[in-house]
Legacy VTK file of the C-alpha trace (Angstrom):
# vtk DataFile Version 3.0
C-alpha trace
ASCII
DATASET POLYDATA
POINTS 185 float
113.937 101.325 167.950
110.901 99.986 166.836
108.225 102.015 165.670
105.963 100.790 168.635
108.622 101.762 170.940
108.828 105.236 169.443
105.111 105.775 169.853
105.183 104.529 173.287
108.078 107.029 174.368
106.137 109.937 172.657
102.950 109.059 174.422
104.302 108.712 177.922
106.420 111.971 177.065
103.221 114.038 176.099
100.650 112.590 178.498
101.106 115.021 181.302
100.701 118.150 178.873
97.670 116.359 177.428
96.159 115.850 180.945
97.012 119.523 181.772
95.189 120.725 178.621
92.224 118.590 179.248
91.995 119.758 182.860
92.347 123.466 181.876
89.519 123.238 179.183
87.253 122.121 182.169
88.002 125.186 184.265
85.167 127.175 185.433
84.686 130.885 186.068
84.895 129.985 189.895
88.152 128.107 189.421
89.832 131.096 187.634
88.408 134.206 189.162
89.533 133.603 192.628
87.960 136.776 194.154
85.484 139.696 193.064
85.018 142.097 195.963
84.118 145.793 196.585
85.196 147.873 199.308
84.610 151.543 200.508
86.839 153.597 202.623
85.887 155.211 205.055
82.663 153.021 205.780
81.142 155.783 207.814
80.727 159.230 206.090
78.964 162.727 206.308
76.414 163.706 204.016
78.268 165.862 201.462
81.499 163.934 201.817
83.377 161.842 199.294
84.449 158.185 199.848
86.633 155.935 197.856
84.936 152.694 196.124
87.302 150.060 195.046
86.553 146.703 193.229
89.245 143.973 193.457
89.502 141.074 191.035
91.992 138.177 191.746
92.824 135.906 188.662
94.628 132.520 188.564
97.899 132.279 187.431
98.291 131.978 183.597
94.799 133.887 183.058
94.203 137.326 182.400
91.230 139.819 182.499
90.860 143.282 180.950
90.127 146.930 181.797
86.914 148.666 180.876
88.332 150.570 178.078
90.807 149.399 175.423
92.918 152.066 173.693
92.617 150.488 170.548
89.169 150.463 168.984
89.843 146.934 167.250
90.017 145.427 170.682
86.743 146.948 172.107
85.160 143.603 172.543
88.114 142.605 175.289
86.619 144.692 178.120
85.136 144.160 181.577
81.712 146.110 182.312
81.022 147.738 185.518
77.495 149.489 185.909
77.319 152.410 188.176
73.912 153.954 189.245
73.035 156.293 191.947
71.699 154.516 194.903
70.318 155.543 198.376
71.698 159.214 197.956
75.105 157.951 196.926
76.396 159.190 193.631
79.630 157.781 191.673
81.434 160.810 190.163
84.662 161.134 188.355
86.270 158.919 186.221
86.998 155.193 186.901
90.838 154.616 187.599
91.719 151.589 185.740
94.410 148.812 187.021
97.644 148.695 185.201
97.815 146.348 182.471
100.347 145.051 179.779
99.592 145.647 176.004
100.025 142.585 173.909
99.638 142.283 170.060
96.703 140.009 169.258
95.563 139.688 165.780
96.583 142.797 164.440
95.407 144.856 167.407
96.874 145.947 170.824
94.837 144.477 173.608
95.440 145.648 177.214
95.738 142.699 179.529
95.722 142.560 183.300
97.068 139.442 185.278
97.075 138.622 188.830
95.192 140.937 191.001
93.366 144.072 189.364
91.875 147.086 191.427
89.481 149.601 189.856
88.611 152.770 191.825
85.849 155.528 191.715
84.692 158.033 194.155
81.204 158.152 195.613
79.688 161.468 196.901
76.664 161.250 199.510
74.168 163.959 198.724
73.817 166.518 201.306
70.104 165.624 201.666
70.562 161.973 201.932
68.971 160.224 204.642
71.071 159.192 207.453
71.701 155.379 208.306
73.065 152.137 206.771
72.795 151.773 202.824
73.872 148.850 200.789
75.517 149.950 197.282
75.412 147.277 194.694
77.581 147.316 191.699
77.374 144.615 188.747
80.415 143.890 186.955
80.790 141.785 184.190
84.302 139.960 184.261
85.825 138.163 181.201
88.639 135.900 181.923
91.025 134.215 179.382
94.199 132.203 178.718
94.534 130.194 175.370
90.824 130.769 175.333
88.237 132.881 176.974
85.414 131.694 179.623
82.015 132.966 179.063
81.839 136.278 180.700
80.143 136.312 184.072
78.196 139.129 185.847
78.888 139.392 189.575
76.853 141.713 191.685
79.188 143.267 194.464
77.867 145.034 197.440
79.231 147.336 200.164
77.710 148.639 203.287
77.929 152.325 203.912
76.712 154.291 206.990
75.619 157.855 206.369
76.197 159.708 209.531
73.334 162.057 210.934
76.247 164.725 211.536
75.602 168.019 209.769
76.329 167.976 206.141
79.756 169.110 204.793
80.157 171.243 201.494
80.454 169.060 198.706
83.890 169.269 196.879
83.162 171.781 193.789
84.748 169.388 191.426
81.904 167.130 192.153
79.067 169.785 192.382
77.868 169.306 188.740
77.363 165.622 189.083
75.109 166.277 191.955
72.977 168.864 190.203
70.669 166.285 188.838
67.584 165.173 191.244
68.174 162.261 193.410
66.494 159.094 191.828
LINES 1 186
185 0 1 2 3 4 5 6 7 8 9 10 11 12 13 14 15 16 17 18 19 20 21 22 23 24 25 26 27 28 29 30 31 32 33 34 35 36 37 38 39 40 41 42 43 44 45 46 47 48 49 50 51 52 53 54 55 56 57 58 59 60 61 62 63 64 65 66 67 68 69 70 71 72 73 74 75 76 77 78 79 80 81 82 83 84 85 86 87 88 89 90 91 92 93 94 95 96 97 98 99 100 101 102 103 104 105 106 107 108 109 110 111 112 113 114 115 116 117 118 119 120 121 122 123 124 125 126 127 128 129 130 131 132 133 134 135 136 137 138 139 140 141 142 143 144 145 146 147 148 149 150 151 152 153 154 155 156 157 158 159 160 161 162 163 164 165 166 167 168 169 170 171 172 173 174 175 176 177 178 179 180 181 182 183 184
């Protein structure tokens, strides 16, 4: 075959891959991170009681995100960040439960990566002296999404609505009592 014919065949064979690579390079955070959503259960709670807060992040196929902590210190830059603060008498307590990930070797370190749907969980306790009524709790999350390259991290502020009932307060679970000892902000 002639040299021109060989080049033409090679070009036609690799054209779809070059187009796919070019398209992948133009993807935005919104293209890759399909959903970032917080939820609380139950949505109506007595003062002194605990509720379960979750953050769900859906990542497009072929992409991954990260936990908020890496086991390998050399991988400490591959993390998402979630900022918890007391708001309207709602106090985040206990440890953050991380989604299950897969450890992969990257440049001499073990990096935990999460593909598909990732869910983080944490407990919220309502202060016994909290004001009854509807409250909005905002939690900013800085999300990192990567494939063969990483997109710039983006901070998304999630928001949930919670109703604090005017029923008499219940006793705070003793394991959360210490977290409530600091005065309300």
